[in-house]
C-alpha positions as a Markdown table, in Angstrom:
| # | Residue | x | y | z |
|---|---|---|---|---|
| 1 | Unk | -116.4 | -10.4 | 51.7 |
| 2 | Unk | -120.1 | -10.0 | 51.0 |
| 3 | Unk | -122.3 | -9.0 | 53.9 |
| 4 | Unk | -124.3 | -12.3 | 53.6 |
| 5 | Unk | -121.1 | -14.3 | 53.9 |
| 6 | Unk | -120.0 | -12.3 | 56.9 |
| 7 | Unk | -123.4 | -12.9 | 58.6 |
| 8 | Unk | -123.3 | -16.6 | 57.8 |
| 9 | Unk | -119.8 | -17.0 | 59.2 |
| 10 | Unk | -120.8 | -15.2 | 62.4 |
| 11 | Unk | -123.8 | -17.5 | 62.8 |
| 12 | Unk | -121.5 | -20.5 | 62.2 |
| 13 | Unk | -119.0 | -19.2 | 64.8 |
| 14 | Unk | -121.8 | -18.8 | 67.3 |
| 15 | Unk | -123.1 | -22.3 | 66.7 |
| 16 | Unk | -119.5 | -23.7 | 67.1 |
| 17 | Unk | -119.2 | -21.7 | 70.4 |
| 18 | Unk | -122.4 | -23.4 | 71.7 |
| 19 | Unk | -121.1 | -26.8 | 70.6 |
| 20 | Unk | -117.7 | -26.2 | 72.3 |
| 21 | Unk | -119.5 | -25.2 | 75.5 |
| 22 | Unk | -121.5 | -28.4 | 75.5 |
| 23 | Unk | -118.4 | -30.4 | 74.8 |
| 24 | Unk | -116.5 | -28.8 | 77.6 |
| 25 | Unk | -119.4 | -29.5 | 80.0 |
| 26 | Unk | -119.4 | -33.2 | 79.0 |
| 27 | Unk | -115.5 | -33.3 | 79.2 |
| 28 | Unk | -115.6 | -31.9 | 82.7 |
| 29 | Unk | -118.6 | -33.9 | 84.1 |
| 30 | Unk | -118.7 | -37.0 | 82.0 |
| 31 | Unk | -119.6 | -40.0 | 84.1 |
| 32 | Unk | -117.2 | -42.4 | 82.3 |
| 33 | Unk | -113.9 | -42.1 | 80.5 |
| 34 | Unk | -115.6 | -43.0 | 77.2 |
| 35 | Unk | -117.8 | -40.0 | 77.5 |
| 36 | Unk | -114.8 | -37.8 | 78.1 |
| 37 | Unk | -113.0 | -39.3 | 75.1 |
| 38 | Unk | -116.0 | -38.7 | 72.8 |
| 39 | Unk | -116.3 | -35.1 | 74.1 |
| 40 | Unk | -112.6 | -34.5 | 73.5 |
| 41 | Unk | -112.8 | -35.9 | 69.9 |
| 42 | Unk | -115.9 | -33.7 | 69.3 |
| 43 | Unk | -114.1 | -30.7 | 70.7 |
| 44 | Unk | -111.2 | -31.2 | 68.3 |
| 45 | Unk | -113.7 | -31.4 | 65.5 |
| 46 | Unk | -115.3 | -28.1 | 66.6 |
| 47 | Unk | -111.9 | -26.4 | 66.8 |
| 48 | Unk | -111.2 | -27.6 | 63.3 |
| 49 | Unk | -114.5 | -26.1 | 62.2 |
| 50 | Unk | -113.6 | -22.8 | 63.9 |
| 51 | Unk | -110.3 | -22.6 | 62.0 |
| 52 | Unk | -112.1 | -23.4 | 58.7 |
| 53 | Unk | -114.7 | -20.7 | 59.3 |
| 54 | Unk | -112.0 | -18.2 | 60.2 |
| 55 | Unk | -110.1 | -19.1 | 57.0 |
| 56 | Unk | -113.2 | -18.3 | 55.0 |
| 57 | Unk | -113.9 | -15.1 | 57.0 |
| 58 | Unk | -110.3 | -13.8 | 56.6 |
| 59 | Unk | -110.1 | -14.9 | 53.0 |
| 60 | Unk | -106.9 | -16.8 | 53.6 |
| 61 | Unk | -105.8 | -20.3 | 52.8 |
| 62 | Unk | -102.7 | -20.3 | 55.1 |
| 63 | Unk | -104.4 | -22.1 | 57.9 |
| 64 | Unk | -105.7 | -25.0 | 56.0 |
| 65 | Unk | -102.4 | -26.8 | 56.5 |
| 66 | Unk | -103.0 | -26.4 | 60.2 |
| 67 | Unk | -106.4 | -28.0 | 59.7 |
| 68 | Unk | -104.8 | -31.1 | 58.1 |
| 69 | Unk | -102.4 | -31.4 | 61.0 |
| 70 | Unk | -105.2 | -31.0 | 63.6 |
| 71 | Unk | -107.3 | -33.6 | 61.8 |
| 72 | Unk | -104.4 | -36.1 | 61.9 |
| 73 | Unk | -103.6 | -35.3 | 65.6 |
| 74 | Unk | -107.3 | -35.6 | 66.5 |
| 75 | Unk | -107.6 | -39.0 | 64.7 |
| 76 | Unk | -104.5 | -40.4 | 66.3 |
| 77 | Unk | -105.6 | -39.1 | 69.7 |
| 78 | Unk | -109.0 | -40.8 | 69.3 |
| 79 | Unk | -107.5 | -44.1 | 68.2 |
| 80 | Unk | -105.0 | -44.1 | 71.1 |
| 81 | Unk | -107.7 | -43.2 | 73.7 |
| 82 | Unk | -110.0 | -46.0 | 72.3 |
| 83 | Unk | -107.2 | -48.5 | 72.5 |
| 84 | Unk | -106.3 | -47.5 | 76.0 |
| 85 | Unk | -110.0 | -47.8 | 77.1 |
| 86 | Unk | -110.3 | -51.2 | 75.5 |
| 87 | Unk | -107.0 | -52.8 | 76.4 |
| 88 | Unk | -105.7 | -50.7 | 79.4 |
| 89 | Unk | -102.6 | -49.9 | 77.4 |
| 90 | Unk | -101.8 | -48.1 | 74.2 |
| 91 | Unk | -99.1 | -50.3 | 72.7 |
């Protein structure tokens, strides 16, 4: 890995760390359930970003399958939370 790519990946990880801290704050203190749902969805997206940056940093493609699964789980979780907030039930 080149030094420039190592530096950029560390900057990206630092930015994602700040984003996760903000999401955790909103998840813990969100005034409404909708705020908490959006914070959870954003936190899943941040975690997916961390996994992608680590894949690039470690020069490995083994974790990209986990990224696909996390994306699917995050989407299904967001849809189910939105349906629950709108209707009061999931099914």
